[in-house]
C-alpha positions as CSV (number, residue, x, y, z in Angstrom):
1,M,33.4,-58.5,206.0
2,T,29.9,-57.9,207.4
3,N,29.9,-54.5,206.0
4,S,30.9,-55.7,202.5
5,N,28.1,-58.2,202.6
6,E,25.6,-55.7,203.7
7,E,26.5,-53.5,200.8
8,N,25.9,-56.3,198.4
9,V,22.5,-57.2,199.8
10,P,20.7,-54.5,197.8
11,D,22.4,-55.6,194.7
12,I,21.7,-59.2,195.4
13,L,18.0,-58.5,196.1
14,K,17.8,-56.4,192.9
15,R,19.2,-59.3,190.9
16,L,17.0,-61.7,192.7
17,G,14.0,-59.6,191.9
18,K,14.9,-59.4,188.2
19,S,15.4,-63.1,188.1
20,I,12.0,-63.7,189.7
21,N,10.4,-61.4,187.1
22,V,12.1,-63.3,184.3
23,L,10.9,-66.6,185.8
24,E,7.3,-65.3,186.2
25,T,7.3,-64.1,182.6
26,A,8.6,-67.5,181.4
27,V,6.0,-69.4,183.5
28,D,3.2,-67.0,182.2
29,G,4.3,-67.6,178.6
30,H,4.4,-71.4,179.2
31,L,0.9,-71.3,180.7
32,E,-0.4,-69.1,177.9
33,K,1.1,-71.6,175.3
34,K,-0.6,-74.5,177.1
35,T,-3.9,-72.7,177.0
36,I,-3.5,-71.9,173.3
37,D,-2.5,-75.5,172.7
38,K,-5.6,-76.8,174.5
39,D,-7.7,-74.3,172.6
40,S,-6.2,-75.4,169.3
41,E,-6.7,-79.1,170.2
42,A,-10.4,-78.5,171.1
43,E,-10.8,-76.6,167.7
44,V,-9.2,-79.5,165.8
45,Q,-11.6,-81.9,167.5
46,R,-14.6,-79.6,166.7
47,M,-13.4,-79.4,163.1
48,A,-13.0,-83.2,162.9
49,A,-16.6,-83.6,164.2
50,D,-17.8,-81.0,161.7
51,R,-16.1,-82.9,159.0
52,V,-17.7,-86.2,159.9
53,R,-21.1,-84.5,160.0
54,L,-20.6,-82.8,156.7
55,A,-19.3,-86.0,155.1
56,G,-22.5,-87.7,156.3
57,S,-24.6,-84.9,154.9
58,L,-22.8,-85.0,151.6
59,D,-23.3,-88.7,151.4
60,D,-27.0,-88.2,152.0
61,A,-27.2,-85.4,149.4
62,E,-25.4,-87.6,146.9
63,A,-27.8,-90.5,147.5
64,R,-30.8,-88.1,147.2
65,C,-29.4,-86.7,144.0
66,Q,-29.0,-90.2,142.6
67,R,-32.5,-91.1,143.4
68,L,-33.7,-87.9,141.8
69,E,-31.8,-88.7,138.7
70,N,-33.3,-92.2,138.6
71,V,-36.9,-90.7,139.0
72,N,-36.1,-88.1,136.4
73,R,-35.1,-90.8,133.9
74,E,-38.3,-92.8,134.7
75,V,-40.5,-89.7,134.3
76,S,-38.8,-88.9,131.0
77,S,-39.2,-92.4,129.8
78,R,-42.9,-92.4,130.7
79,L,-43.5,-89.0,129.0
80,I,-41.8,-90.3,125.8
81,N,-44.0,-93.4,125.9
82,A,-47.1,-91.3,126.5
83,M,-46.3,-89.0,123.6
84,E,-45.7,-91.9,121.3
85,T,-49.0,-93.4,122.3
86,I,-50.8,-90.1,121.7
87,R,-49.1,-89.8,118.3
88,A,-50.1,-93.3,117.4
89,V,-53.7,-92.6,118.3
90,L,-53.8,-89.4,116.4
91,Q,-52.2,-91.0,113.4
92,K,-55.0,-93.8,113.4
93,E,-57.7,-91.1,113.6
94,G,-56.2,-88.8,111.0
């Protein structure tokens, strides 16, 4: 019986080595996936922060655009009034 068990030891060690390799590969894959998941989560957080920053910038730009439109309307109105005044003066002189 001892002789039979001794003959099986190399086969058993070979199977054990293969099993350990499979286990190491699985653990490495799991650790790599966790790293990728953490990297992905960090990227999502950075993107969310960028989105908030960009939304704020967009709001500021829209507000500035609205102010410029209002100023443009005011300037246009003043130019029209000035042109009408100049026409009136020229018509009185002419």
